[in-house]
PAMIMAR-509967 format. One record per residue (C-alpha): residue in one letter; x, y, z. Coordinates in steps of 0.05 Angstrom, whole numbers, plus 32768, in hexadecimal, padded with zeros to 4 digits. Layout:
AXYZ ...
//
This chain:
M821C80E680AD E8234812680C9 Y824E8161809E S8279819B80AE S825481DF80A6 M827B81E98063 E826681A2804E S821B81AF8062 N821C81F2803A L823B81D17FFB R820981988000 N81CE81C68009 L81E381EE7FCB L81E581AC7FA2 V81A481927FBD T817A81D17FB3 V819881EB7F70 G816181F87F42 D812881FA7F77 G80F182267F63 Q811882447F26 V80EB82467EEA N811282777EC3 P814682517E97 A8178828A7E94 S817582927EE0 L818082477EEB V81BB82437EBB G81DA827F7EE0 N81D4825D7F23 L81F0821C7F04 E822D823F7EEA K823B82607F2F L822F821D7F50 A826181FB7F1E S8299822E7F2E A829082287F7A V828F81D97F77 E82D181DF7F4D L82F182017F8A D82DC81CE7FBA I82E381927F90 A832A817D7FA6 S8316817B7FED H82CD81647FE8 R82CB81387FAA G82A880FE7FC9 L8272812A7FE6 I826581507FA9 F825E81147F7D D823880EB7FAF T820481227FB6 I81FC812F7F6D I81F080E27F60 A81BE80DE7FA0 C819881197F83 A819680FE7F3E A817980BF7F5B A814580E27F89 L813281237F67 P8113810E7F23 V810181537F08 K8146816E7F13 A816E81387EED A817F81697EB4 V8192819F7EE8 Y81C781717F06 A81DD815A7EC1 S81E781A27EAC L821081AD7EE8 V823E81727EDE G8242818B7E96 L825D81CA7EB0 M828C81A57EDF N82A181797EA2 L82B981B97E7F Q82EB81C97EB7 S82FE81817EC5 G82F281477E97 D82FE81177ED4 S82C181367EF4 G829481217EBA L82B680DC7EB4 E82AC80CA7EFD I826280E17EFC A825880B37EC4 E827780757EE8 R825380867F26 T821480887F00 I821C80447EE2 K823080287F25 G81F180427F44 I81C880227F0C N81E77FE07F18 A81DC7FE57F65 A81937FFB7F5A L81857FC07F27 S81A77F8F7F5C A81817FAD7F95 G813C7FB07F72 D813B7FFB7F7B F811280077F3E M810980527F48 S8156805F7F51 C816880387F16 K8130805E7EEA L814880A37F04 L819480947EF6 V818680777EB0 R816080BA7EA7 F819B80DF7EC0 A81CB80BE7E95 G819F80D17E5C E81A2811C7E74 L81EE81167E75 V81EA81077E2B N81C6814C7E25 A81FC816D7E50 H823181527E22 V825181277E5D V823E80E27E44 S824080CC7DFA S820080B97DD7 T822280787DBD S822F80607E05 F81E980757E1D V81C8804C7DE1 A81F680127DFB L81D6801B7E3F L8192801A7E26 E81A37FD97DFC D81C27FB97E39 L81837FC77E61 L81577FAA7E29 G81817F6E7E29 L81717F647E73 V81277F6D7E62 E812C7F2D7E33 A81517F0B7E68 C811C7F187E9F M80DD7F2B7E7C D80B07F007EA9 V80CC7F1C7EEA C80E17F627EE6 G80E07F727E9B D80AB7FA57EA4 H80D47FD17ED1 I81127FD17EA2 L80E47FE07E66 I80C5801B7E8B T810B80347E9E V811F80367E53 L80E180577E3D A80DC808A7E73 S812180A17E62 L811280B37E1A P80E580F67E25 F812581107E45 V815A80F77E11 G813280E47DD6 E814181277DB1 S8190811D7DB8 L818A80D37DA6 Q816080E87D67 E8199811A7D52 Q81D580EF7D60 Q81BF80A37D60 P817F80A07D35 D8188805C7D18 A8199803F7D65 L815D80667D7D T812F80437D4B A814D80017D5D I813F800E7DA5 L80F7801F7D98 N80EF7FE17D6F T81087FB57DA7 C80DB7FDA7DD9 E809C7FCE7DAC K80AD7F877DA5 Y80B17F7F7DF2 V806F7FA97DFF F80487F787DD0 E80697F3B7DE7 R80657F417E32 S802F7F217E5F S7FFB7F4D7E7D G7FC77F1E7E96 Y7FCE7F377EDD K7FAA7F767ECC D7F667F5D7EDE A7F797F4B7F24 I7F977F947F36 K7F607FC17F11 V7F417FF37F3D F7F047FFB7F11 K7EED7FB37EFA D7EC57FCC7EBF S7F007FF47EA0 V7F367FE47E6A A7F757FF67E94 K7FB980027E76 D7FF77FF67E9F L803380247EA4 V80597FFB7E6C E801E800A7E3B Q801680527E52 W806280607E46 W805E803E7E02 E8026806C7DEF A804B80A77E08 T808C80927DE0 I8061808F7D9F Q804880D17DAB L808E80EC7DBF R80AA80D07D7C S807580F07D53 G807F81307D74 S80CC81367D63 W80E0811D7DA7 Q80CC815E7DCA C80B481567E11 R809281947E31 C809881787E7B S80E3817D7E86 L811881B07E96 K814C81BD7E60 P818381EA7E7F Y81B581CA7E53 R819981ED7E11 L81AE822F7E2C L81F6820F7E39 K81FB81EA7DFC A823082137DD9 K825C82107E17 L825081C87E25 S825C81AC7DE1 S82A481C17DE6 S82B0818C7E1D S82C181447E14 A8288810F7E1B H829C80D37E40 E8289808B7E36 L8259806B7E66 P827780287E89 A82557FE97E71 L821D7FD17E99 L822D7F977EC7 A81EE7F857EE6 D81EA7F3B7EF1 T81AA7F207ED4 Q819F7EF37F10 K81A57F2D7F3F V816F7F5B7F1D L81377F257F24 H810E7F507F55 P80C67F437F45 Y809F7F7D7F25 Q80617F877F03 A804E7FCA7EE0 P80187FEE7F07 L7FDA80007EE1 A7FD080487ECC F7F9A80667EF7 R7F6580907ED5 L7F2F80B57EFE F7F1A80F57EDD D7F0081057E98 E7F3481137E66 S7F1981587E5C V7F3081737E9F H7F78816A7E8E G7F7781A07E59 E7FB0819D7E27 L7FD581697E4B T7FEC81347E17 I7FF680EB7E23 L804280F67E27 D803681337E58 R800D81067E88 A803E80CE7E83 V807A80FB7E96 L805481217EC8 S803580E27EED D807980C17EED L809880FC7F0D I806281057F3F V806780BB7F53 D80B280BE7F5A L80AE80FF7F84 L807B80DF7FB5 L80AB80A47FBE G80E880CC7FC2 F80C680FA7FF6 K80A080C9801C D80C280E1805D V80BC812C804A R807581348032 K80798182802D D80B4817D7FFF A8091814C7FD2 I8054817C7FD0 K808681B77FBF H80AA81917F83 I806881747F68 L804A81B97F65 A808981D57F45 L808A81A07F0C P809881BB7EC8 S805881B97E9D P803881E57E66 I7FF881E97E91 R7FE281DD7EDD F7FCF81997EEB P7FA981937F2C H7F7D81597F15 L7FBA81327EFC A7FDB813B7F3E V7FA081277F65 E7F9280EC7F38 V7FD980D17F3B I7FD980D27F88 V7F9480B47F8C G7FAB807F7F60 E7FE880717F87 L7FBB806D7FC5 L7F8E803A7FA4 R7FC680147F7F L7FBF7FCB7F7D P7FDA7F997F9A Q7FF17FD07FC7 P800D80177FC9 A805780247FC9 V80548044800C K801F80438044 R7FDA805C802D V7FD880948065 F801280B68042 Y7FEA80C38002 A7FAC80D9802C V7FD2810D8055 T7FF481248016 L7FB581367FF9 I7F9D81568036 D7FDC81828038 M7FD581957FEF C7F8B81A87FFC R7FA181D68033 S7FDB81F6800C V7FBD81FD7FC5 E7F7782187FC1 S7F6881F67F7E I7F7581AE7F9B A7F3C81A57FC9 P7F0381AA7F98 V7F2981787F6B V7F3081477FA6 A7EE681537FB8 N7ED781417F6B A7F0281027F75 F7ED980E77FAC E7E9780F67F87 I7EB280CF7F4A L7EC980947F74 F7E8580907F9A S7E63808E7F52 R7E9080557F40 I7E8F802B7F7E P7E617FF57F5E S7E9C7FE77F2C M7EDA7FED7F60 D7F017FB97F7A V7EE87FA97FC4 E7F2F7FBC7FE2 T7F2E7FFE7FC0 V7EEB800E7FDB D7F047FFD801F R7F42802D8013 T7F1480667FF6 A7EE780608035 E7F2380648061 W7F45809E803A F7F0180C28038 A7EF880C08085 Q7F4380D7808E H7F3881128062 L7EF78128807E S7F14812380C5 N7F46815A80B2 F7F1381888096 D7EE1818C80CE F7EBC814E80B4 K7E9781778081 W7E7B81568041 T7E40815F8012 W7E1C8126802B L7DDB813A8007 N7DFB81297FC5 W7DFA80DF7FDE S7DB480E27FFA S7D9C80AA7FC5 V7DC080777FEE V7D91807D8029 A7D5B80588007 Q7D8880257FE5 D7D837FDA7FF5 T7DBB7FC68028 E7DDF7F9B7FF6 V7DEA7FDA7FC6 S7E377FE97FC7 Q7E2E80357FC9 L7E05802C800B Q7E397FFD8027 F7E6D80328017 V7E4A8069803C L7E3F80388079 L7E888029807B A7EA180718070 L7E72808380AC Q7E8F804E80D7 R7ED5806280C4 L7EC280AB80D7 C7EA98095811D R7EE980738127 L7F1080B1811A S7EDF80DD8144 Y7EA480CC816F Y7E5880BC8160 E7E3D80FD8173 R7E6F8124814E I7E618101810D Q7E1681048119 R7E19814F811B T7E3B815580D9 L7E06812880B2 P7DC1813B8097 E7D8C811B80C2 T7D7D80EA808B F7DC080CD8093 H7DBA80BF80E1 L7D9C807980D1 L7DDB806580AB L7E0A807380E9 P7E258033810A A7E0A801F814D R7E2B80448189 A7E6B8025819C T7E50800881DE P7E637FC581FC S7E307F8C8206 F7E357F648242 R7E177F228259 Y7E307F1D829E H7E387F6482B7 Q7DF97F8E82C1 P7DF57FD982CE G7DE17FE88315 V7DE87F9F832C N7E317F9C834D A7E277F74838C A7E3C7F288380 A7E067F1683B3 E7DCD7F2E8386 L7DE77F008350 H7DEB7EB5833F G7E167E868319 L7E477EA682E5 K7E2B7EEA82F2 R7E3F7EE88337 I7E867ED18327 A7E8C7F0782F8 A7E757F3A832A E7EAB7F20835E L7EDD7F1F8328 M7ECF7F688315 T7ED97F7A835F R7F1E7F5A8361 V7F2F7F78831D R7F1A7FC08333 S7F477FB88375 K7F807FA38348 E7F887F5E8368 P7FC87F3C834C S7FC17F0C830E E7FD97ED08338 K7FA27ED98371 V7F6A7EDF833F L7F847EA18319 A7F877E788358 W7F3E7E90836C I7F227E7C8323 Q7F487E3C8322 G7F267E298364 L7EDF7E368345 L7EEE7E0E8305 V7EC77DD482EE E7EEA7DA982BC V7EC27D8D8283 P7ED37D428277 E7EF07D368233 A7EC67D078206 G7EEC7CC681F1 A7EFC7CB481AC G7EBA7CA68184 D7E907CB981C3 T7E577CE481AC T7E337CED81EE M7E227D2F81FE V7E457D4A823F D7E127D67826D V7E307DA5828C D7E0E7DD982BA P7E0A7E1A8291 E7E1A7E4282CF A7E5B7E1982DD L7E9D7E3B82D5 T7EBD7E0B829F P7EFA7E22827C C7ED97E408244 A7EA57E678275 A7EE07E7F829E V7F007EA0825F S7EBE7EBB824F V7EB27EDC8293 V7EF77EF48298 I7EFD7F148252 E7EBA7F35825C T7ECC7F4E82A0 L7F107F6D8289 L7EEC7F8C824C C7EB47FA8827A A7EE67FC382AE G7F107FE88278 S7ED57FFC824A K7EE580448257 S7F1D8041821F L7F46801381F9 S7F8480268220 H7F5E80128264 I7F537FCD8242 F7F967FC5822B T7FB27FD88272 L7F847F9E8290 L7F9B7F6D825C E7FE27F79826A R7FD77F7782B7 Y7FB07F3682B2 R7FD97F16827A G7FF17EDB82A9 L7FA97ECE82B8 L7F937ECA826F T7FD17EA0825C S7FB97E6F828F L7F747E6A827A I7F767E718230 N7F9F7E368220 A7F747E0881ED E7F547E1581AE S7F0E7E1781CF T7F237E4D8200 R7F487E7881CA K7F067E7481A2 M7EDF7E8781DD C7F0E7EC381EB A7F037EDD81A0 E7EBE7ED681A2 E7EB47EF581DF V7EDA7F3581C7 V7EAE7F348189 G7E6D7F2D81B4 V7E7E7F6381E5 W7E937F9681B3 Q7E657F84817E H7E537FCC8170 S7E9A7FE48168 V7EC77FCA8131 Q7F007FF2814B H7F007FCE818D I7EF87F89816C V7F2F7F96813E L7F647FB5816F L7F527F8281A8 L7F5B7F47817A D7F997F628160 R7FB47F6E81A7 L7FA07F2881BE L7FC27F09817F T80027F32818E D80017F1C81D6 K7FFB7ED081B9 L7FBC7EC581E2 L7F987EB8819E D7FB77E9D815E W7FA77E9D8113 T7F7D7E5D8118 T7F4D7E7A8148 L7F437EBC8125 V7F3C7E9C80E0 A7F077E6E80FB V7EE47EAA811D V7EE37ED180DA F7EC67E9480B2 E7E967E7F80E7 P7E587E6680C2 S7E2D7E9A80E6 R7E567ED180C9 V7E5C7EBD8084 A7E217EE6806E D7E437F248088 L7E837F16805F G7E627F298022 R7E5C7F748037 F7E927FA7803E D7EB37FA2807D R7E847FC680AE H7E8E7F8880E0 G7EDB7F8B80DD Y7EE47F4180CC W7F0B7F4E808B E7F367F7F80B4 V7F437F4A80E7 L7F557F1980B3 L7F857F458093 N7FA57F5580D7 V7FB17F0E80E2 I7FD77F0480A0 D7FFD7F4380AD K80167F2780EF S80297EE580D0 V80517F088097 A80737F3680CB L80877EF880F3 C80A87ED480B7 K80CE7F1680AC S80E77F1A80F4 A80F37ECC80F7 S81237ED380BB A81547EFB80EB I814F7EC68121 G81667E8B80F8 E81527E5480C8 E81277E2C80FE A80FE7E65810F L80F27E7980CB G80E07E3380B5 K80AE7E3180ED A808D7E7280DD Q80897E638093 R80677E2180A0 N80367E4380CE Q802C7E798099 Q801F7E438062 D7FEC7E1F808F M7FC87E648098 F7FC27E72804E L7FA97E2B803F A7F767E338076 I7F5E7E75805E F7F557E618017 K7F347E218029 H7F007E4C804C F7EF77E788010 R7EF17E3B7FE3 D7EBE7E1B8013 I7E8E7E57801E L7E8E7E6C7FD6 T7E857E267FBB K7E487E1C7FEA H7E2B7E5D7FD3 I7E327E487F8C E7E147E067F9D I7DD67E2C7FB8 H7DD57E697F90 G7DF87E577F4E E7E357E767F32 N7E217EBE7F2B L7E597EF47F2A S7E217F2C7F31 D7E0D7F0D7F73 P7E247F427FA5 W7E397F137FDC F7E5A7EE37FAD S7E817F1B7F89 H7E997F3F7FC9 V7EB17EFE7FE7 R7ED67EE87FA9 N7EFA7F2A7FA4 R7F0B7F277FEE M7F2D7EE47FDB L7F527F087FA0 Q7F667F427FCC I7F897F167FFF G7FA97EEB7FC6 R7FC67F247FA4 K7FDB7F4C7FE0 Y80037F128000 R80177EF37FBF S80647EF57FCF S80557ED78014 M802C7E9D7FF2 A80627E887FC2 D80717E497FE8 V802A7E347FEF M80107E447FA5 L801B7DFF7F8F T7FF77DDB7FCE L7FBC7E0B7FC3 E7FB77DF57F7A E7FBC7DAD7F8A S7F927DA87FC8 V7F637DE57FC9 F7F557DFE7F85 T7F507DBB7F64 S7F307DA77F21 D7EE97DA07F44 T7EEB7DE37F60 P7EB77E177F3F P7ED27E387F00 T7ECE7E7E7F1C L7EF97E6E7F59 L7F2C7E4C7F2C E7F2F7E8A7F02 T7F357EB67F3F F7F6D7E8A7F56 K7F8F7E917F11 E7F8B7EDD7F19 I7FAF7ED87F5A T7FE77EAA7F3D L7FF47EE07F07 V80027F187F3A R80497F207F51 
//
């Protein structure tokens, strides 16, 4: 929407009011001036003013009291203004509930509470709002009750004092109802989403309930909120308080799945100084909301986080919350890179943050053995991203003990994974220069290709025989940019068809190993293109595009697709980045499909490597395959029912195949080695199964019953059945 110059100025005044103002008297003075200015413009810009106030209340959590006080001053001048804001607030809450917009719902309920403080809304009608919300909790406890319960509890630090003064009995009844739900709700899902497997984790509902108990015992005083209305109390109390309209949310429309995330704890309690349980709950909540609200304007998020009202500075809490969001399971609210870059920017802008982030890495490293495997992957990725922005410097000697560790030890595997990530973000020699010499042996192999048909210094086809000679001539044609159709015609003239065995025929077909069979043709073509483009990935992608017609004609069966994938893995066996990106590109171009790549990942010869952190890229390949399928279903829904049905059936088959592979390799391991949770390979692969199940739980909804009936049957080992049960509890 475009605004006139005057409208833009007015909107900017409303959006920025209170920014950077820590002096209450100064803030109140600005609010009074703004209220007078708004009164002059309200007749001609009523919609803009009210829309902006509601939008800010739903996006700027720390300033709810500022906007409520502004509305209180407007209500003094015109009761209609206060009434309309009250009505719009309830309308916004209804819309947020129906849309599953949990953050906006929580912030608008908090804003309604601040309107009580500003004498715009009556305390009785706000109590009725909380009672209506708690009624929804009872109606949808198993789906989104956690969200609504948090919404109610998170409003009390801001309005509890007023309710205690005006509605003490009603407040007690609300607390009793909340307590009942806190202890009746199911929280069996927590084991599946714990970052640290050896810890007793509390979720946000439990954290907010502890904070509420402390709030009540402290006479409902919250130190981490702005209270401009206190200086305006005498003036605001002379206005009329309005009744909030009734909540009209349809129970069926609010059934958006939600489970309370776990409260993340990283640092020792002593580093948080005088911050209480209540302070931490309120500040953590504000930080998370600011990160979400400003996910597209990172610098503003940092500015507001650093300006949060608090009795003491809280660098450790800020870092802890952001790291917790980055590692949050089943998945973060926004892309992980956002949190990583936010921490990078904070380190650059606030001197005290950098040592706290370094300390966070040290603590996470010390706890690697007890961490969920997916969060170890994320930590390695974040660690590499962070170092790449600070000249790749790190105190590696603090971790020198890993050099002598057994390869199965998780801390050594983390360092190997981190070094691989660092090499992907830079180049081998650059990373080598930053490491102590004792760490050089932990570096991944140099990212060089391995060729079977192409030999350095031997380019003339006349010097070669068989497939190598064909590969050399093909290289000449590729380098001269011969069209795809001509190359295809030439290859087809050389092809040797392998006769198919009849039904029940077990006779081995004798084929010359140097003959250009369909699989051999794919092998030669793929290696040649990878060799010709080995200078960079962009060169390879250009060649794949140029010869797509050739590839489409040759890669036309399960056997040739498998050969194509295996050739990529073989040529780039020393470069995970090439394997992951090339297989993803071939999947996107539909030259490969999920059946091929799932078979490649679970190839028996690779099973041993699946029990280690992802230094070979196999788990990354598998996750990319699933992501592609999920994205395809989403895009198919816009095409029509037939396309969507086909995509969903394909996706269900994929999940069935993946979990059958998991069951089979884990069961085989148990049969040989026993059911030992401390077995590194078994523990790692079992946790990979859990990772995939919880991450894609919503996409797997239609296949869960089939998995239970045909994959995880009663004769499945108990540990695997328990893991599957954990997956079913995640929403």
